[in-house]
Every structure is written in structure tokens, then in C-alpha cells.
C-alpha positions as CSV (number, residue, x, y, z in Angstrom):
1,M,102.2,123.6,215.7
2,F,99.2,125.7,214.8
3,F,96.7,123.0,215.6
4,L,98.3,122.3,219.0
5,A,98.1,126.0,219.8
6,A,94.5,126.2,218.8
7,A,93.6,123.0,220.8
8,S,95.4,124.4,223.8
9,G,93.6,127.7,223.6
10,G,90.2,126.1,223.3
11,M,90.9,123.7,226.2
12,L,92.1,126.6,228.4
13,R,89.0,128.6,227.6
14,F,86.7,125.8,228.4
15,W,88.4,125.1,231.7
16,L,88.7,128.7,232.8
17,S,85.2,129.6,231.8
18,N,83.7,126.7,233.7
19,Q,85.8,127.4,236.8
20,L,84.8,131.0,237.0
21,S,81.2,130.1,236.5
22,R,81.4,127.7,239.4
23,W,83.2,130.2,241.6
24,L,81.2,133.4,240.7
25,G,77.8,132.0,239.6
26,M,75.9,132.5,236.5
27,A,74.3,135.9,237.0
28,L,76.7,137.1,234.4
29,P,78.9,135.0,232.1
30,W,82.1,135.9,234.1
31,G,84.1,133.1,232.4
32,T,83.5,134.4,228.9
33,L,84.2,138.0,230.0
34,A,87.5,137.0,231.7
35,V,88.6,134.9,228.8
36,N,87.8,137.7,226.2
37,V,89.4,140.5,228.2
38,S,92.6,138.5,229.0
39,G,92.8,137.4,225.4
40,A,92.4,141.0,224.3
41,F,95.3,141.9,226.6
42,A,97.4,139.1,225.2
43,I,96.8,140.0,221.6
44,G,97.7,143.6,222.2
45,Y,100.9,142.5,223.9
46,L,101.7,140.1,221.1
47,A,101.0,142.8,218.4
48,A,103.4,145.3,220.0
49,W,106.0,142.6,220.4
50,L,105.7,141.6,216.8
51,L,105.9,145.2,215.6
52,A,109.3,145.4,217.3
53,G,110.5,142.9,214.7
54,T,110.3,139.4,216.3
55,N,109.3,136.3,214.3
56,S,106.0,136.8,212.5
57,S,105.2,133.1,212.5
58,L,104.3,133.7,216.2
59,W,101.3,135.7,215.0
60,L,100.0,132.6,213.2
61,I,100.7,130.2,216.1
62,V,99.9,132.3,219.1
63,G,97.7,135.2,217.8
64,I,95.5,133.3,215.4
65,G,95.9,129.7,216.7
66,F,96.0,129.9,220.5
67,L,94.2,133.3,221.1
68,G,91.7,132.7,218.3
69,A,90.6,129.5,220.0
70,Y,91.0,130.9,223.5
71,T,88.7,133.9,223.0
72,T,85.1,133.5,222.0
73,V,83.0,136.0,220.1
74,S,80.3,133.4,219.5
75,S,79.7,132.7,223.2
76,F,79.7,136.4,224.0
77,S,77.2,137.1,221.2
78,W,74.9,134.3,222.3
79,Q,75.0,135.3,226.0
80,S,74.2,138.9,225.2
81,F,71.4,137.9,222.9
82,S,70.1,135.4,225.5
83,F,69.8,138.2,228.1
84,W,67.9,140.2,225.5
85,L,65.5,137.3,224.6
86,S,64.8,136.6,228.3
87,G,63.7,140.2,228.8
88,R,66.9,141.3,230.7
89,R,67.6,144.0,228.2
90,A,69.5,146.3,230.5
91,R,71.8,143.3,231.4
92,A,72.3,142.5,227.7
93,I,73.3,146.1,227.0
94,A,75.5,146.4,230.1
95,Y,77.2,143.1,229.4
96,T,77.9,144.0,225.8
97,F,79.2,147.5,226.6
98,V,81.4,146.2,229.5
99,T,82.9,143.4,227.4
100,L,83.7,145.7,224.5
101,L,85.0,148.5,226.7
102,L,87.2,146.2,228.8
103,G,88.4,144.4,225.7
104,I,89.6,147.7,224.1
105,I,91.2,148.9,227.3
106,A,92.9,145.5,227.7
107,V,94.3,145.6,224.1
108,A,95.6,149.1,224.8
109,F,97.3,148.0,228.1
110,G,98.7,144.9,226.4
111,F,100.1,146.9,223.5
112,H,101.6,149.4,225.9
113,W,103.2,146.7,228.0
114,G,104.4,144.9,224.9
115,Q,106.3,147.9,223.8
116,G,108.4,147.7,227.0
């Protein structure tokens, strides 16, 4: 089950990231940003739900398997560094800051919503 969840998360990330890049352009990596922020929300929600006493095997399957493959720290890191290397340092800093800030806010909202 874990492997199916991870494969599904990876495929969804690939599809969504590519779709958003086509729709919104490549000025910023919108797809990676959207995937990471929505994944942060989902992990916050799942964590709150699991703290309420539901089945902990869901953490392995959904939290680590699906969401671990769905979100992507490596792409985010490379895209930020690529901006820096190409001389777009302000964009690198802004993209890094916005991604981290929105991710933390999304986890908090997800956790709050998950508590009911």
C-alpha cells in the first residue's frame, strides 16, 4: 500500500507541476510552490487528525508515502539555487522566503482544520 501511495503522490506532483507551469509560465516555479504549500496543508491536517487518535498506519501510507512523494524539497532547493546562480538573487531570496512562509502557514491552517 505504501508504494502505491508514493507512486500516486509522485505522479500527481509531476502532473500538477507541469500543468501549472503551462498555465502560469516559468517566471517562477508555480507548480513546485503549489505542490509544496498544498502538501504542507495536507500534512498539518493529517497530523491533527492522527493526534485525535485515528489509525497511525495512515501516517506511514499518506503522510510519508503519498505526501512525501507529492512534495519536493529537492526541486524547490534547486530552483532557488538556479535563480541565485543566474544572478536573480532577489528572486531566489523571495521565492525561498515565500515558499517557507506559505508552507508554515499552510501547515498551521491544515492542523487547525484537522482539529475540527
